C-alpha positions in Angstrom: 112.7 122.8 39.0 111.7 119.3 38.2 108.5 118.5 40.1 107.9 114.8 39.9 104.6 114.6 41.7 101.8 117.0 42.5 99.4 116.5 45.4 96.1 118.3 45.3 94.7 118.7 48.8 92.4 121.6 48.2 89.3 121.4 50.4 90.9 119.0 52.8 91.6 119.9 56.5 94.4 118.8 58.8 95.8 116.2 58.9 94.9 115.1 55.3 97.3 117.4 53.4 100.2 116.1 55.5 99.1 112.5 55.1 98.9 112.9 51.3 102.4 114.4 51.2 103.8 111.7 53.4 102.3 109.0 51.0 103.8 110.9 48.0 107.2 111.1 49.6 107.3 107.4 49.9 106.9 107.0 46.2 109.6 109.4 44.9 113.4 109.2 44.9 115.8 111.2 47.1 116.2 114.8 46.0 113.0 114.8 44.0 110.4 117.5 44.4 106.7 117.2 45.3 104.3 120.1 44.9 101.4 120.3 47.4 98.4 122.6 46.9 96.2 123.1 49.9 93.5 125.5 51.1 93.7 124.8 54.8 95.4 127.8 56.5 96.9 125.4 59.1 98.9 123.7 56.4 101.5 126.4 56.5 102.6 125.6 60.0 101.9 121.9 59.5 104.2 121.7 56.5 107.0 123.5 58.3 106.7 121.1 61.3 106.4 118.0 59.0 109.6 118.9 57.1 111.5 119.7 60.3 110.5 116.5 61.9 111.1 114.2 58.9 114.3 115.8 57.6 112.7 116.7 54.2 113.3 120.2 52.8 110.6 122.8 52.5 112.0 124.5 49.4 109.2 127.0 48.8 106.0 128.1 50.5 103.7 130.6 48.7 100.1 131.7 48.6 98.5 131.7 45.1 94.9 132.6 44.4 93.6 131.5 47.8 95.6 128.3 47.9 98.9 127.5 49.7 101.5 126.0 47.5 104.5 124.1 48.9 107.5 122.5 47.2 109.1 119.7 49.3 112.3 118.0 48.4 112.7 114.4 49.7 115.9 113.7 51.7 
């Protein structure tokens, strides 16, 4: 997978991880991937809702070493 931008939102609480992803999405082209790393447990539901509401695709959602990692494809 070709990740074009990584957003590090570790240590940030809602809504900052979503706001950072929203800003990143505005800078990438359609079909490109953004990787978000967050530590806020609420980011799991937040990212699902964000992608559902904006029409972007949540390609992957994992937990790695105490952080939540998301891959989002811009549509």
